[in-house]
N, C-alpha and C positions, 0 to 999 in steps of 0.2 A: 489552233492554240499551240504555241511552241515555247518551251521553257517557261510556261505559265504566263506568257505574254499574248494578249489578244491581237491578232493580225486583222487590220482593216482591209477588207478585200478591195475596196474602192481605191486604195492607195497603190495597188500593185499593177498599174496599167502603163506607167511611163517607161521610156527606154533605158533609164538609168538604174532600174531595179537590179539588185544583186541578191545572192543567197542571204546575206546579212540584213539588208534592208527589209526583205520579206520576213525574216525571222523576228525582227524587232517591230514590224508593222509600221515603218516610216516610209514616207513617199520617196525621199531621196536618200542615197547612201552618204549622208553628211551628219557628223556629230559636232555639236557646239561644245567646245571643251569646257570642263569645270575649272575655272581659274580663280585664284584667291582674290578677294576684294572686288570681284568683277561679275561672277556668275551667280547672281541671286535668282529667285524664282521668276522675276519679271523677264529676265533675258531668256531663261530656260523655256518659259511658256511661249514667248514670242518666237523663238527658234522652232519650237514644236509646231506652233500654228502655221509656220511657213514650210513645214514638211521635213524638218530635220529632227534628230534626237536632241533634246535639250537636257543639259546636265547642270545641276546645282553644285557649286563648288564648296564642299564642306571644309576645305583646308584653312579657311579664315573664320570659321564659325564655331561658337560654343554649341554644345548639344541642344540647349533650349532654343537657340536661334535657328539651328538647322531644322528643328521640328517645326518652327513657325514657317520657315520657307517651304518646307515640304507640304504642310497643310494648305498654304496659299496656292501652291501649284496643283494640289489634289482637288481643289475646289473649281478647277477649270475643266473645259471640255477636252483638253489634250493631256490629261493626267497620265494616260498610259504611255505617252511618248516622252515622259520625264524620268530621268535617272539622277543618281547622286554620285559624285566623284569623292572618294575618301583616300587621302594619303596616309599610308601606314606609319609614317614618321611622326604623326601627331601623338603627343603623350596621352591624350584622352581618346585614342582611337576606338577602344572598346565601347565607350559611351556613344560615340558617333555611329558605330555599327549598330548598337542596340536601338538607337532612335530610328535609324534608317529602316531596320527590319520591323520595328513596332509600328511604323507608319505605313507599312505595306509596299514599300518601293520594290519593284521587281527588276530593275535594271541598275547595276552597280558597276562603276569603273573604279579601279584602285591603282595606286602608284606608290613609289618610294618605299619599297619593302618587299618582303617575301610573301606572295599570295597564299602559299601553302598553309601558313599559320592560321588564316581566317577563312579559307575557301569553303570549308565544310559548312560553316554557319550560313553562308549565302546559298549554298546548294540545298541545304535542308529547308530553306525558306522558299525554294523555287525560283531563285533569282538567276537572271542572266548576268554572268560575271566576266568582265573584260579587265585586263591588267596592262598597264603601260610598261613597256620594256625598251631598252636601247641597244640590245645585242641579241644575236641568234641564241646564245647559250641561255639567256634569261627567257627568251620566247619558248624554248623547249621546256624549261622548268615550269613556266606558267601553264603550258599545256598539260604537263604531268600532274600539276597541282589540281587540275580539274577546271581551269578557266575555259570559258566558251569562246573567247576571242582574245587577241592581243592587239594592243596599240603599239605599232612599231614607230617610235619617235626619233627622228634624226636630230642632230645637235644644232640644226638651224632654229629649233624651237625656242620660244621665250621661256623664261623660268628655269627650273632645274633640269639638268641634262645628264646624259651618261658620260662616264669618265673616258670612254674610248673615242669620243668625238666622231662617230660614224654618221655620214650624211644620209638623209632620207632616201635619195636616189639609189644609194648602195645598200642601205639596210633593208628596205622593203622587199626587194626580190629575193634576198637571201633568207629572210624570215619566211616568206611565202613558200620557198622550197623546203624549209626545215620543219614546218608544222602542218597539221591537217585542219586545224581550226581556222576560222576567218581571221584575216589580218586587216587592221585599220591603219592606214598611213597617216602620219602626223609629223609636223616639223617643217615650217616654212611654207605652208599651203595657205593661200589667200585668194586665189581666183580659180575660175572654172577650167582654165587650161591645165592647171596643176591637178585638178580633180580627175580629169580625163587621163592624164599621165600616170597618176597613182593607180587607177583602175587597170591601165595597160600593163603596169608592173605586177599585177596579180592581187592587189589590195581589193577588198570588197566594200570599203568605205574609206572616208577620210575624216580626220578630226581637225577642226579649225579653231584656233584660239585667238590670236591677235586681231584678225579681221572682225571677229565678234566683240572684241573688247572695245573697238571704236564704233559702238552702236549707241543709239538713243537709250535703249533699255538696259545697257550694262551699268552696274552699280559703282564702277570706278569713277574717280574724280574727273570732271570736265577737262582739267589741265593735262591729266594723263592721256585722255583721249586725243587731245590736241597734239601732244608729244608724239603719239603714234602716227598721226596723220602727217606730221611735219618731218618724219624720218625719211632717210634714203637708204641706198644699198650698204652704206658704210656707217650706219648710225648705232649699231649694237656691238657688244663685245662680251666675251666669255670670261667671267672672273670667279674668284673664290674657289679655285680648283682644289685646294687642299681641304676645304670644308665640304663642298658639294658644288660642282660646276653650275653656274647660273648665267643665263644670257640676259643682259640688261641693256637699256639705252645708255649711251655715253653721257655722263654728267660728272659733276665734281666727285661724287662718291665713287662712281664706276672707274674713273680714271685713276683715282687714288688707290683703289683696290687692284687695278691692273698693274700699276707701278710697283706696288708691294709684291705682287706675284712675280714680276720680272726680276725683282731683287731677292727672290728666294724666301719670302715670308713663310713662317711656320704656320701650321694649322691654328695654333693658339693665337698668333698675331693676326691671322685673317679673321678669327672669331671676335677678337677684340675690336678690329676695324668695323666688322659688321654690326656689332652692338645688338640692340633689340628693336624690333618693329620697323625695320627699314622698308619692308614690303608695304606695310600699312601707310607709312609716311608718304611713300612715293605714289602708290596706286590709288589708295583711298583718300588720302589727305591732300594730294597734289603737290608735294614738296619736290620740285623738279631738279633740285641740286643735291640734296642730301638723301633723298629717298631711293629705294631700289626699284627702278622702273623696268620691271620684267616685260619684255616683248621680244618677238622673234624677228629673224631676218626678213620675214614677209612684210614687216611694217613698211618697207619701202614701196610696197604695192598698194598701200592704203592711202587714198587721196581725199577721202571725204568721210564724214560721220553720217551714217545711214541708220535706218531702222533695220531690225533683223530681217523683216520681210524683204526690204530692198536689197540687203546683202544676198539673201537666197535667190531672189529674182536675177540679180547680176551674175551669181555663180552659175545658175542654170543656163542663162543666155551665153555666157562665155564658154561653158562646156559644149553646148551644141554648136557654137561657132567654130571651136577647135575641131569638133567632130566633122563638120562640113569641110574644113580645110584639108583634113587628112584624106577624105574621100576624093577630093579634087586632085590630089597628087598621087593617089594610089593607082 
């Protein structure tokens, strides 16, 4: 028992085990990211059954809906491998935290804010707390706030990004050198070769978003999943930098936002262009032209819509294939 989390001894026998995967009691050091309009209980449970940590994304849920998703996940045999992702930017964050703790969730990932404000609530409840950061400075602050791990997310990631635009390859080893707590690599990771590379950089797990968005169990719109699958290396763009940098697929809205950015749009002008519910329109409702289609640069690696189990099987096979290639050239 570590951090109040039961470790399943039978899951600790494969070669991919790390300090963090043992601590969390998961078979593989892979976290299915908590994504808005995408990561409901069905995806989290499917990922957990396949040996990953499954996260329910609270960022697009009202407190009552979050409670429903948590309870559905708790009714399964993999409840202990399910966590919740809570963005601190939500206006009702206190209510989301309250629901999460009331329902007995013991693994919490947080983002978009200062973890120090709420960390003690999670620690008092015996939770394992990881916080998403995009710089070494914020990784150190998260450690000082009492976080048990940090997610070092490079700006290849889909959705909201750090303002300094540090890539995963550069960010992860610098964070590993700066903190003593486990580091989870994120941003642009969609296949097993990258998992191996992240662990070689010193990360103890990876967090994967876009690849899991294009799965059967993800709650996002089928048209959005298709848009991910049809992407290539040049399909995404970083926009709305005055508001909060966000990586999206190029569409009518994204290109309009990019042009406004190039012409020096103010924060107020970007907010007006953004309007309301763009994420919901794009990801959940499938509006491929006017919606905000958040996805990472790794979308170019996604060639088919799979089940979460198939994604995990593919990741593990690719990991071991890359491992064998390295041994052949060493």
